[in-house]
C-alpha positions as CSV (number, residue, x, y, z in Angstrom):
1,X,1.6,15.9,-20.0
2,X,-0.7,16.4,-17.1
3,X,-1.4,13.7,-14.6
4,X,-4.5,11.6,-15.3
5,X,-6.1,9.2,-12.9
6,X,-8.7,6.6,-13.5
7,X,-11.7,7.5,-11.4
8,X,-13.9,4.6,-10.4
9,X,-16.8,7.0,-9.9
10,X,-16.9,8.0,-13.6
11,X,-15.1,5.0,-15.1
12,X,-12.8,7.3,-17.0
13,X,-9.3,8.8,-16.8
14,X,-9.5,12.4,-15.6
15,X,-7.0,15.1,-15.3
16,X,-5.9,15.3,-11.7
17,X,-7.0,18.7,-10.2
18,X,-6.9,18.7,-6.4
19,X,-9.2,21.0,-4.3
20,X,-6.3,23.0,-3.0
21,X,-3.4,23.9,-5.3
22,X,-0.2,22.1,-4.4
23,X,-2.0,20.0,-1.7
24,X,-3.6,16.5,-1.8
25,X,-5.8,15.0,0.8
26,X,-5.6,11.2,0.5
27,X,-7.5,8.6,2.5
28,X,-6.6,4.9,2.2
29,X,-8.8,2.2,3.9
30,X,-6.6,0.4,6.4
31,X,-6.7,-3.1,7.8
32,X,-9.0,-4.6,10.3
33,X,-6.5,-5.6,12.9
34,X,-7.5,-9.2,13.7
35,X,-5.1,-11.3,11.7
36,X,-1.8,-11.2,9.8
37,X,-1.5,-9.2,6.6
38,X,-1.6,-11.2,3.3
39,X,-0.7,-10.6,-0.3
40,X,-3.9,-8.7,-1.0
41,X,-2.9,-6.1,1.7
42,X,0.6,-5.9,0.3
43,X,-0.6,-5.2,-3.2
44,X,-2.9,-2.4,-2.1
45,X,-0.5,-0.6,0.2
46,X,2.4,-0.8,-2.2
47,X,0.2,0.5,-5.0
48,X,-1.0,3.5,-3.0
49,X,2.4,4.1,-1.6
50,X,3.7,4.6,-5.1
51,X,0.8,6.9,-5.9
52,X,1.6,9.0,-2.9
53,X,5.4,9.0,-3.7
54,X,4.7,10.2,-7.3
55,X,2.4,12.9,-6.1
56,X,5.2,14.1,-3.9
57,X,7.6,13.9,-6.8
58,X,5.2,16.1,-8.8
59,X,5.5,18.7,-6.0
60,X,2.3,18.1,-4.0
61,X,2.2,18.1,-0.3
62,X,0.3,14.9,0.5
63,X,-1.8,14.5,3.7
64,X,-2.0,10.7,3.7
65,X,-4.5,9.3,6.2
66,X,-4.9,5.6,6.8
67,X,-7.1,4.1,9.5
68,X,-7.0,1.0,11.7
69,X,-10.3,-0.7,12.4
70,X,-9.7,-1.9,16.0
71,X,-13.3,-2.8,17.0
72,X,-15.1,-5.3,14.8
73,X,-16.9,-8.6,14.8
74,X,-13.7,-10.4,13.7
75,X,-11.6,-8.9,16.4
76,X,-14.2,-9.9,19.0
77,X,-14.3,-13.4,17.6
78,X,-10.5,-13.7,17.9
79,X,-10.6,-12.3,21.4
80,X,-13.3,-14.9,22.4
81,X,-10.9,-17.7,21.3
82,X,-8.1,-16.2,23.3
83,X,-10.3,-16.0,26.4
84,X,-10.8,-19.8,26.3
85,X,-7.1,-20.0,27.1
86,X,-7.0,-16.9,29.4
87,X,-10.3,-16.7,31.3
88,X,-9.0,-14.2,33.8
89,X,-9.0,-11.4,31.2
90,X,-12.2,-9.7,30.1
91,X,-13.2,-9.5,26.5
92,X,-12.5,-5.8,26.1
93,X,-8.9,-6.2,27.3
94,X,-8.4,-9.1,24.9
95,X,-9.8,-7.1,22.0
96,X,-7.3,-4.4,22.6
97,X,-4.5,-7.0,22.7
98,X,-5.6,-8.5,19.4
99,X,-5.8,-5.1,17.7
100,X,-2.5,-4.0,19.1
101,X,-0.7,-7.2,18.1
102,X,-1.8,-7.1,14.5
103,X,-1.4,-3.4,14.1
104,X,2.3,-3.7,15.1
105,X,2.7,-6.7,12.7
106,X,1.2,-4.5,9.9
107,X,4.0,-1.9,10.4
108,X,6.6,-4.7,10.5
109,X,5.5,-6.0,7.2
110,X,5.0,-2.7,5.5
111,X,8.4,-1.5,6.6
112,X,9.9,-4.5,4.8
113,X,8.1,-3.5,1.7
114,X,9.4,0.1,2.1
115,X,5.9,1.5,2.4
116,X,6.2,5.0,3.7
117,X,4.4,5.8,6.9
118,X,1.1,7.7,6.5
119,X,0.8,11.2,7.9
120,X,-1.6,9.9,10.5
121,X,-3.1,6.5,11.5
122,X,-6.4,7.2,13.3
123,X,-8.0,4.3,15.1
124,X,-11.7,3.7,15.2
125,X,-11.9,3.4,19.0
126,X,-10.3,6.9,19.4
127,X,-13.1,8.5,17.3
128,X,-16.3,7.2,18.7
129,X,-17.5,10.7,19.5
130,X,-17.2,11.7,15.8
131,X,-19.1,8.6,14.8
132,X,-21.9,9.3,17.2
133,X,-22.1,12.9,16.0
134,X,-22.3,11.8,12.4
135,X,-25.0,9.2,13.2
136,X,-27.1,11.8,15.1
137,X,-26.9,14.1,12.1
138,X,-28.1,11.4,9.7
139,X,-31.0,10.7,12.0
140,X,-31.9,14.4,12.0
141,X,-31.7,14.6,8.3
142,X,-34.0,11.6,7.8
143,X,-31.4,9.1,6.6
144,X,-31.0,7.2,9.8
145,X,-33.5,5.4,12.0
146,X,-33.2,3.7,15.4
147,X,-34.7,0.4,16.3
148,X,-34.0,-1.3,19.7
149,X,-30.7,0.4,20.2
150,X,-29.5,-0.2,16.6
151,X,-29.3,2.6,14.1
152,X,-29.7,1.9,10.4
153,X,-29.1,4.0,7.2
154,X,-32.2,4.0,4.9
155,X,-30.6,3.7,1.5
156,X,-33.9,4.5,-0.3
157,X,-33.6,8.1,1.0
158,X,-30.3,8.7,-0.8
159,X,-31.2,9.2,-4.4
160,X,-27.7,8.5,-5.8
161,X,-27.2,5.2,-4.0
162,X,-25.3,2.9,-6.3
163,X,-23.4,5.6,-8.3
164,X,-20.0,4.3,-7.4
165,X,-20.6,0.6,-8.1
166,X,-23.0,1.5,-10.9
167,X,-25.7,-0.8,-9.4
168,X,-29.4,0.0,-9.7
169,X,-31.3,0.0,-6.4
170,X,-34.1,-2.1,-7.8
171,X,-31.7,-4.8,-9.0
172,X,-29.9,-4.8,-5.6
173,X,-33.1,-5.3,-3.8
174,X,-34.2,-8.1,-6.1
175,X,-30.8,-9.8,-5.7
176,X,-30.9,-9.9,-1.9
177,X,-30.0,-13.5,-0.7
178,X,-29.6,-12.9,3.0
179,X,-32.3,-13.4,5.6
180,X,-34.3,-10.2,6.1
181,X,-34.0,-8.4,9.4
182,X,-37.6,-7.5,9.9
183,X,-36.7,-4.4,11.9
184,X,-35.1,-2.9,8.7
185,X,-37.2,-0.8,6.3
186,X,-35.2,-2.4,3.4
187,X,-32.9,-5.5,3.5
188,X,-30.1,-3.3,2.1
189,X,-30.2,-0.8,4.9
190,X,-26.9,-0.9,6.7
191,X,-25.9,-0.4,10.4
192,X,-24.6,3.0,11.6
193,X,-24.6,1.9,15.2
194,X,-24.9,-1.5,16.7
195,X,-26.4,-2.3,20.1
196,X,-23.8,-4.1,22.2
197,X,-24.1,-7.7,23.2
198,X,-23.1,-9.0,26.6
199,X,-19.4,-8.2,27.5
200,X,-18.5,-6.8,24.1
201,X,-16.6,-3.6,23.8
202,X,-19.2,-0.8,23.9
203,X,-19.6,2.9,24.4
204,X,-22.4,5.2,25.7
205,X,-24.6,6.7,23.0
206,X,-28.1,8.4,22.7
207,X,-29.3,4.9,21.8
208,X,-27.7,3.0,24.6
209,X,-24.5,1.1,24.9
210,X,-23.1,0.0,21.6
211,X,-20.4,0.3,19.0
212,X,-20.1,1.8,15.5
213,X,-20.9,0.1,12.2
214,X,-17.9,-0.5,10.0
215,X,-18.8,2.0,7.2
216,X,-19.4,5.0,9.6
217,X,-15.8,4.6,10.9
218,X,-14.1,5.6,7.6
219,X,-16.5,8.5,6.9
220,X,-16.0,10.0,10.4
221,X,-12.2,9.6,10.4
222,X,-11.6,10.7,6.8
223,X,-13.8,13.9,7.2
224,X,-12.1,14.7,10.5
225,X,-8.6,14.8,9.1
226,X,-9.3,15.8,5.5
227,X,-12.5,17.8,5.6
228,X,-16.0,17.1,4.3
229,X,-14.7,17.0,0.7
230,X,-11.2,15.7,-0.3
231,X,-9.2,14.5,-3.2
232,X,-8.5,10.8,-3.2
233,X,-10.1,7.8,-1.5
234,X,-8.4,4.5,-2.2
235,X,-8.7,0.8,-1.5
236,X,-9.1,-2.6,-3.0
237,X,-11.8,-3.3,-5.6
238,X,-13.6,-5.5,-3.1
239,X,-14.4,-2.3,-1.1
240,X,-16.3,-0.6,-3.9
241,X,-19.5,-2.3,-2.8
242,X,-20.8,-2.1,-0.2
243,X,-18.1,-0.2,1.9
244,X,-17.3,2.7,-0.3
245,X,-20.8,3.0,-1.7
246,X,-22.1,3.3,1.9
247,X,-19.4,5.8,2.8
248,X,-20.6,8.0,0.0
249,X,-24.3,7.7,1.0
250,X,-23.7,8.5,4.7
251,X,-21.1,11.2,4.1
252,X,-23.0,13.1,1.4
253,X,-26.2,12.6,3.2
254,X,-24.7,14.3,6.2
255,X,-22.9,17.2,4.5
256,X,-24.9,17.7,1.3
257,X,-21.5,18.0,-0.5
258,X,-19.5,15.8,-2.8
259,X,-17.5,13.5,-0.6
260,X,-14.5,12.5,-2.8
261,X,-13.2,13.7,-6.1
262,X,-11.2,10.6,-7.2
263,X,-11.9,7.0,-6.2
264,X,-8.9,4.7,-6.8
265,X,-9.1,0.9,-6.5
266,X,-6.4,-1.7,-7.0
267,X,-6.9,-5.1,-8.6
268,X,-7.0,-8.6,-7.0
269,X,-4.2,-11.0,-6.4
270,X,-4.4,-14.6,-7.7
271,X,-2.1,-17.5,-6.9
272,X,-1.0,-19.6,-9.9
273,X,-4.2,-18.3,-11.7
274,X,-6.5,-19.3,-8.9
275,X,-8.3,-16.9,-6.5
276,X,-6.4,-16.6,-3.2
277,X,-8.5,-18.5,-0.7
278,X,-8.0,-20.2,2.6
279,X,-10.3,-23.0,1.5
280,X,-8.1,-23.7,-1.6
281,X,-5.0,-23.8,0.5
282,X,-3.3,-21.1,-1.5
283,X,-3.7,-18.3,1.1
284,X,-0.3,-16.9,2.2
285,X,0.5,-14.4,4.9
286,X,3.3,-11.9,4.3
287,X,5.3,-13.6,7.0
288,X,5.2,-16.8,5.0
289,X,6.0,-15.0,1.8
290,X,9.0,-13.2,3.3
291,X,10.5,-16.5,4.5
292,X,10.8,-17.5,0.8
293,X,11.2,-14.2,-1.1
294,X,13.0,-11.0,-0.5
295,X,10.5,-8.3,0.3
296,X,12.1,-6.0,-2.3
297,X,11.5,-8.7,-4.9
298,X,7.8,-8.8,-3.9
299,X,7.5,-5.1,-4.2
300,X,9.1,-5.1,-7.7
301,X,6.8,-7.9,-8.7
302,X,3.7,-5.8,-7.7
303,X,5.0,-2.9,-9.7
304,X,5.4,-5.0,-12.8
305,X,1.6,-4.9,-13.4
306,X,-0.6,-1.8,-13.5
307,X,-2.2,-1.3,-10.1
308,X,-5.8,-1.6,-11.4
309,X,-5.2,-4.9,-13.2
310,X,-5.3,-8.4,-11.5
311,X,-1.9,-9.9,-10.8
312,X,-1.0,-13.5,-10.6
313,X,1.5,-14.5,-7.9
314,X,3.7,-17.4,-9.1
315,X,7.3,-18.6,-8.6
316,X,8.1,-17.9,-12.2
317,X,7.1,-14.2,-12.0
318,X,8.9,-13.8,-8.7
319,X,12.0,-15.2,-10.3
320,X,11.7,-12.6,-13.1
321,X,11.3,-9.9,-10.5
322,X,14.4,-11.1,-8.6
323,X,16.4,-11.0,-11.8
324,X,15.1,-7.4,-12.5
325,X,16.0,-6.2,-9.0
326,X,19.5,-7.7,-9.3
327,X,20.0,-5.8,-12.6
328,X,19.2,-2.5,-10.9
329,X,21.3,-3.3,-7.9
330,X,24.3,-4.5,-9.8
331,X,24.2,-1.4,-12.0
332,X,24.2,0.9,-9.0
333,X,26.8,-1.1,-7.2
334,X,29.1,-0.7,-10.2
335,X,28.5,3.0,-10.1
336,X,29.5,2.9,-6.4
337,X,32.6,0.9,-7.3
338,X,33.6,3.7,-9.7
339,X,33.0,6.1,-6.7
340,X,30.4,8.1,-8.5
341,X,27.9,9.8,-6.1
342,X,24.4,11.1,-6.6
343,X,24.2,14.9,-6.4
344,X,22.1,16.4,-3.6
345,X,19.4,17.6,-6.0
346,X,18.1,16.6,-9.4
347,X,20.3,18.3,-12.0
348,X,19.5,16.4,-15.2
349,X,15.9,16.5,-16.0
350,X,16.0,16.6,-19.8
351,X,16.7,13.0,-20.9
352,X,14.4,10.8,-22.9
353,X,14.3,8.4,-20.0
354,X,12.8,10.9,-17.6
355,X,10.3,11.9,-20.3
356,X,9.3,8.2,-20.7
357,X,9.2,7.7,-16.9
358,X,7.0,10.7,-16.3
359,X,4.7,10.0,-19.2
360,X,4.1,6.5,-17.9
361,X,3.4,7.6,-14.3
362,X,1.2,10.5,-15.6
363,X,-0.9,7.9,-17.3
364,X,-2.7,6.7,-14.2
365,X,0.5,5.6,-12.4
366,X,1.5,3.0,-15.0
367,X,4.4,1.5,-13.1
368,X,4.9,-1.3,-15.6
369,X,5.7,1.2,-18.4
370,X,7.8,3.2,-15.9
371,X,9.9,0.1,-15.1
372,X,10.5,-0.2,-18.9
373,X,12.2,3.2,-18.8
374,X,14.2,2.2,-15.7
375,X,15.6,-1.0,-17.3
376,X,16.4,0.8,-20.5
377,X,18.3,3.4,-18.4
378,X,20.1,0.6,-16.6
379,X,21.3,-0.7,-20.0
380,X,22.4,2.8,-20.9
381,X,24.4,3.2,-17.6
382,X,26.0,-0.3,-18.0
383,X,27.0,0.6,-21.6
384,X,28.6,3.8,-20.5
385,X,30.4,2.0,-17.6
386,X,31.9,-0.6,-20.0
387,X,33.1,2.2,-22.3
388,X,34.5,4.2,-19.4
389,X,32.3,7.1,-20.3
390,X,32.0,8.3,-16.7
391,X,30.7,11.7,-17.7
392,X,27.6,10.2,-19.1
393,X,27.3,7.9,-16.1
394,X,27.4,10.9,-13.7
395,X,24.4,12.3,-15.5
396,X,22.4,9.1,-16.0
397,X,23.0,7.4,-12.6
398,X,21.2,10.1,-10.5
399,X,18.2,9.7,-12.8
400,X,18.1,6.0,-12.1
401,X,18.2,6.6,-8.4
402,X,15.5,9.2,-8.7
403,X,13.1,6.8,-10.5
404,X,13.8,4.0,-8.1
405,X,13.1,6.4,-5.2
406,X,9.7,7.2,-6.7
407,X,8.8,3.5,-7.0
408,X,10.1,2.8,-3.5
409,X,12.9,0.6,-5.0
410,X,15.7,3.0,-4.0
411,X,18.4,1.0,-2.2
412,X,18.9,3.7,0.4
413,X,15.2,3.6,1.5
414,X,15.5,1.0,4.3
415,X,17.7,-1.3,2.3
416,X,21.5,-1.6,2.4
417,X,23.2,0.1,-0.6
418,X,26.8,0.2,0.4
419,X,29.1,-2.5,1.8
420,X,30.6,-1.8,5.2
421,X,33.8,0.2,4.9
422,X,36.0,-2.7,5.9
423,X,34.5,-4.9,3.2
424,X,35.0,-2.2,0.6
425,X,38.7,-2.0,1.7
426,X,38.9,-5.8,1.3
427,X,37.6,-5.7,-2.2
428,X,40.1,-3.0,-3.2
429,X,42.9,-4.9,-1.5
430,X,42.0,-8.0,-3.4
431,X,42.1,-6.0,-6.7
432,X,45.6,-4.9,-5.9
433,X,46.6,-8.5,-5.0
434,X,45.3,-9.7,-8.3
435,X,47.3,-7.0,-10.1
436,X,50.4,-8.2,-8.3
437,X,49.4,-11.8,-9.1
438,X,49.3,-12.6,-5.4
439,X,46.7,-15.2,-5.9
440,X,46.9,-16.7,-2.4
441,X,46.0,-13.3,-0.9
442,X,43.3,-12.7,-3.4
443,X,41.8,-16.2,-2.7
444,X,42.0,-15.6,1.0
445,X,40.1,-12.3,0.7
446,X,37.4,-14.0,-1.5
447,X,37.0,-16.7,1.1
448,X,36.6,-14.1,3.9
449,X,34.0,-12.2,1.9
450,X,32.1,-15.3,1.2
451,X,32.0,-15.9,5.0
452,X,30.4,-12.4,5.3
453,X,27.8,-13.4,2.7
454,X,29.3,-11.6,-0.2
455,X,29.9,-13.3,-3.5
456,X,32.5,-11.8,-5.9
457,X,32.3,-12.0,-9.6
458,X,35.4,-11.2,-11.6
459,X,34.7,-9.3,-14.9
460,X,37.0,-7.6,-17.4
461,X,36.1,-4.2,-16.1
462,X,36.7,-5.3,-12.4
463,X,35.1,-7.3,-9.7
464,X,31.4,-6.9,-8.8
465,X,29.6,-8.3,-5.8
466,X,26.2,-9.6,-4.7
467,X,24.7,-10.9,-1.5
468,X,24.6,-14.7,-1.1
469,X,21.1,-16.3,-1.3
């Protein structure tokens, strides 16, 4: 079965055929670095991390680009608040501090979620020259026009405007609710370049001091690192309009070529069936979430629903994800206890579980169905362990690790998989003490392990362990 992806542009599942055989250019819209990451960010970056991982599993070399917006109205607003407490610093310096702080916090949170680092993370302020060049080209081609130091894109000049969001231009104009900027030729025209206000971060340009509009940033950076046409552009559904629609207009207006082959968008997150919102008091940062839930549990929770569907964040669903993660971990720990090791390379590709896993992932990255194959394989491994069929375990366990690696659930990817050697020795020593009916020594070892945060559970086939809550 060939890989098929749902393309927002065509509203259909299409066979995935990259521009260059064996290579994939993938651009994911990054965060605006003015505040802490929240559940919506986590959902998006986990989803696209899995997509990237599966493409690599399929043998593609993925050039994954993800930007940081480090100049923006929200960053400036946050810097102004900081200046009220630190008046000796200028606004530009404070904007840099804001962007750097929240960029570093982004990496902290994504590392906990085992999101792989992108190939490159371009920052908007490092690519002002590319944005000015793109804006100049759009003016020459008749798409851009300058008014009092601002430059706007005239959407009426781009005949395909609305093709991604499937909105008609006439309906969009009729539905405008914002106050009209009389300098614009149409209320829907968007900014390519903004004239700077007093003491804001700004750069020299042919139109005077200013800074780029938000949409032009992603067009300039994606085309610099991936070319004028590339394979995948990804982001949340809230970016379809206007951000991605505007990216298409300005990019294709500039190059005259198709911009992106496949547009991928992830669904929204709700909290107990309500839209996540600060006004409703159900808006949680990842820092708050990780104080209550293991980051690995959060990742498994996201993977339990197809990335394009909405997902409801609730205690009950997190409890189910926790139980699922423990099933996988306990199975692999029992394999470790039997001293079975994963071979260096995949050697067992013919099982029904691999077929099911790959069929699920080939169907637009259906992680929910892929997890079904994983849990059935866990049951298979556990059954073989109970029967003492270690030959079958040695074949099936590597597959289980393989699948977990693709989904970013592999215990060796940033998470502890093996107990420290001294703890392993203690568990084995306790087993010997139990066999000799030296209960005092066995109980002493159990107590010592508990102090180390390790809970032992005695079973007919031997002791298993888990981390304390």
